TIVOTI-639708 format. One record per residue (C-alpha): residue in one letter; x, y, z. Coordinates in steps of 0.02 Angstrom, whole numbers, padded with zeros to 5 digits, always signed. Layout:
AXYZ;...
//
This chain:
M-02244-01412+00978;A-02130-01481+01113;S-01945-01444+01103;L-01823-01585+01068;A-01769-01587+01250;Q-01950-01595+01310;T-01989-01737+01190;L-01841-01838+01254;R-01889-01804+01435;H-02061-01875+01400;L-01989-02025+01308;A-01866-02055+01450;D-02006-02073+01579;T-02011-02260+01612;S-02179-02244+01700;R-02259-02205+01532;Q-02275-02311+01376;L-02186-02246+01223;Q-02303-02138+01122;H-02297-02137+00932;K-02343-01954+00929;E-02187-01916+01031;L-02075-02033+00933;R-02133-01948+00774;Q-02067-01782+00839;L-01892-01852+00813;N-01926-01862+00627;D-01800-01764+00522;I-01726-01665+00666;G-01584-01605+00555;A-01397-01614+00580;D-01396-01447+00670;A-01499-01521+00812;R-01381-01666+00842;D-01290-01587+00990;E-01453-01540+01075;F-01519-01716+01046;W-01361-01799+01111;T-01359-01694+01270;A-01537-01744+01309;W-01512-01925+01256;Q-01364-01976+01364;P-01448-01965+01536;I-01589-02082+01483;D-01589-02254+01566;D-01496-02388+01466;K-01647-02502+01446;R-01757-02356+01394;R-01632-02299+01262;R-01638-02474+01188;E-01828-02468+01187;I-01833-02297+01104;A-01704-02343+00972;T-01797-02505+00929;A-01963-02414+00921;L-01892-02284+00802;A-01820-02420+00690;T-01988-02508+00684;L-02079-02347+00648;A-01960-02304+00505;E-01975-02478+00432;D-02165-02469+00434;N-02176-02294+00361;V-02057-02229+00227;D-02108-02050+00265;F-02012-02051+00429;D-01829-02001+00426;F-01732-02037+00585;R-01560-02037+00504;D-01495-01893+00609;V-01552-01981+00767;F-01473-02146+00715;S-01310-02063+00663;A-01302-01979+00835;I-01332-02139+00933;L-01194-02231+00841;E-01092-02165+00988;D-01209-02238+01121;T-01126-02339+01259;E-01250-02482+01237;P-01202-02606+01099;E-01384-02649+01065;V-01422-02467+01033;R-01274-02453+00914;V-01331-02607+00818;V-01506-02533+00799;A-01428-02369+00742;V-01320-02453+00609;D-01468-02555+00546;G-01577-02399+00547;L-01456-02313+00428;W-01476-02447+00295;E-01536-02322+00164;D-01420-02181+00216;E-01297-02145+00076;R-01221-01987+00150;L-01032-01980+00154;S-01041-01910+00330;T-01124-02072+00386;L-00994-02176+00294;R-00856-02081+00383;Q-00936-02127+00549;L-00953-02310+00504;L-00779-02341+00433;P-00681-02330+00597;M-00815-02429+00690;L-00774-02586+00590;A-00602-02591+00668;S-00627-02504+00834;D-00799-02547+00904;P-00778-02665+01053;D-00936-02765+01015;D-00937-02904+00885;D-01121-02883+00841;V-01094-02699+00806;R-00946-02734+00695;A-01043-02866+00598;A-01184-02741+00571;V-01059-02609+00515;A-00978-02731+00392;L-01150-02764+00318;A-01183-02578+00304;L-01014-02548+00221;G-01060-02682+00095;R-01198-02567+00032;F-01069-02431+00003;A-00960-02560-00084;Y-01104-02595-00202;R-01118-02409-00239;A-00932-02409-00277;S-00958-02553-00400;I-01082-02449-00499;D-00972-02293-00494;K-01077-02201-00365;L-00929-02169-00250;S-00773-02070-00286;A-00614-02171-00313;R-00540-02107-00150;V-00692-02153-00046;S-00709-02319-00134;K-00528-02358-00090;D-00562-02320+00094;V-00709-02440+00097;R-00609-02575+00008;E-00464-02560+00129;A-00577-02568+00282;L-00668-02722+00219;L-00507-02806+00161;K-00424-02781+00330;S-00575-02850+00422;A-00603-02996+00303;S-00422-03052+00313;N-00409-03040+00503;L-00416-03221+00561;D-00431-03165+00743;L-00603-03089+00713;P-00763-03188+00743;D-00840-03271+00591;D-00992-03156+00594;V-00883-03002+00571;R-00770-03081+00440;R-00911-03156+00338;R-01004-02991+00320;S-00841-02907+00272;I-00809-03041+00141;E-00981-03016+00067;G-00952-02830+00044;L-00776-02858-00019;G-00848-02963-00158;Y-00900-02805-00249;Y-00716-02764-00278;E-00594-02836-00403;G-00419-02899-00370;D-00317-03056-00339;D-00315-03016-00153;V-00505-03013-00150;R-00520-03177-00246;M-00394-03257-00128;I-00495-03209+00026;I-00657-03271-00052;G-00571-03435-00097;Q-00500-03455+00077;A-00671-03426+00155;Y-00747-03553+00037;T-00620-03686+00084;S-00615-03641+00269;G-00721-03789+00322;R-00839-03671+00416;Q-01011-03661+00338;P-01051-03479+00383;L-00892-03422+00295;K-00930-03537+00149;E-01104-03463+00131;S-01033-03287+00130;A-00901-03338+00003;L-01043-03388-00113;V-01127-03220-00082;A-00964-03132-00125;M-00946-03236-00284;G-01115-03171-00341;H-01069-02992-00298;S-00908-03009-00398;L-00999-03045-00563;D-00845-03151-00603;P-00883-03303-00713;R-00727-03389-00646;W-00833-03441-00498;L-00960-03536-00606;P-00886-03710-00573;V-00899-03678-00385;L-01079-03620-00401;A-01121-03771-00509;A-01053-03885-00373;E-01146-03797-00232;L-01312-03800-00323;Q-01304-03986-00286;S-01247-03968-00105;S-01329-04072+00030;E-01345-03911+00131;A-01498-03806+00090;A-01413-03644+00143;L-01272-03674+00019;R-01394-03716-00122;Y-01488-03557-00081;E-01335-03445-00086;A-01270-03529-00243;A-01437-03498-00329;R-01438-03315-00278;A-01258-03295-00336;S-01299-03378-00502;G-01438-03252-00528;E-01322-03107-00492;L-01206-03167-00631;G-01352-03151-00753;T-01328-03219-00928;E-01151-03274-00881;A-01235-03412-00780;A-01341-03480-00923;S-01248-03646-00912;L-01324-03671-00738;L-01504-03660-00797;P-01537-03849-00791;Q-01482-03858-00609;L-01581-03702-00564;L-01735-03772-00650;A-01721-03929-00543;L-01707-03826-00384;A-01852-03714-00436;E-01961-03870-00442;G-01887-03946-00285;N-01958-03974-00112;D-01867-03836-00017;P-01974-03678-00032;E-01836-03552+00008;V-01712-03632-00111;A-01847-03645-00244;Q-01887-03460-00229;A-01702-03415-00242;A-01687-03522-00398;I-01843-03443-00473;W-01771-03271-00443;A-01610-03327-00528;L-01708-03388-00680;G-01781-03214-00699;Q-01609-03136-00689;I-01526-03255-00813;G-01669-03254-00938;G-01683-03347-01102;E-01824-03447-01177;A-01798-03600-01066;A-01809-03491-00910;R-01963-03404-00978;R-02053-03568-01011;A-02010-03633-00838;L-02069-03473-00754;R-02233-03477-00849;R-02260-03654-00789;L-02214-03610-00610;S-02331-03461-00612;Q-02473-03589-00620;S-02413-03676-00461;D-02536-03720-00324;D-02413-03646-00199;P-02451-03458-00183;A-02271-03417-00134;I-02200-03508-00286;Q-02331-03430-00398;Q-02290-03255-00335;A-02103-03283-00352;A-02126-03343-00532;D-02238-03196-00575;E-02111-03073-00505;A-01968-03159-00598;L-02067-03149-00760;V-02091-02963-00734;E-01905-02942-00699;L-01862-03042-00855;Q-01984-02935-00953;V-01906-02773-00892;D-01729-02833-00926;E-01771-02888-01101;G-01880-02736-01138;S-02023-02847-01192;F-02177-02778-01106;G-02334-02860-01169;L-02242-03008-01245;I-02242-03125-01096;
//
């Protein structure tokens, strides 16, 4: 088997197409091999590094047996922003604290806006883990502070702030609610969409009147996010069922599927009847969404065999 350095020399050769058999040799290289990898990685041509990183991400997405986390964590330090974005995205299932410690400073210090937006999205997954008590209080506080600082920085681009706001939604506090409210009333639709996402993440029924209003928005993207947020609130959003039922039977397929998902999360007999009806739809996508929502409702209610 070729050494790590040999594998990277072969991959670096721009006269050859990237070979899956060589890419696969970067699977699970282990943290101990990081320095060796990094030494061999840096001399590779910029464009080729982007190609290799993208190919690894695609390979990992297509096959769950491949683990390129140690490669992606190493190339978080790459000089090419596109490579760093791919690396952050490639670590989407990585829950290691060592990875979190790499990501935290990048939200504030990375010079590229796309990278920081990707990092904010990644930190949102750690924020979710904090919300279900899967992070220590100290680490959770670090994530909260990083997201709060980014979300409240009006000098940052909307893409960075909005992803920070979404992650921040998993945390409690008047300061968090204030930032969500400010984003919602900002007059900028991307921030408004992310405010709705954060409202869902918060599981706070105080946002129900806002969600009720946005379920009737003239903007499909806002209806979609309001439907998803309603579903996240679960039974707390039962009062929104009539509006969600209307959207589930509406003409916008994406909004309809979001509303159908929400029906499965909220539950209740009215939702069950609607989902049964929708599962007979002539539209395969609607039918599948309704079937999946019925299964989710069944699991949540512990009623296997009764649907």
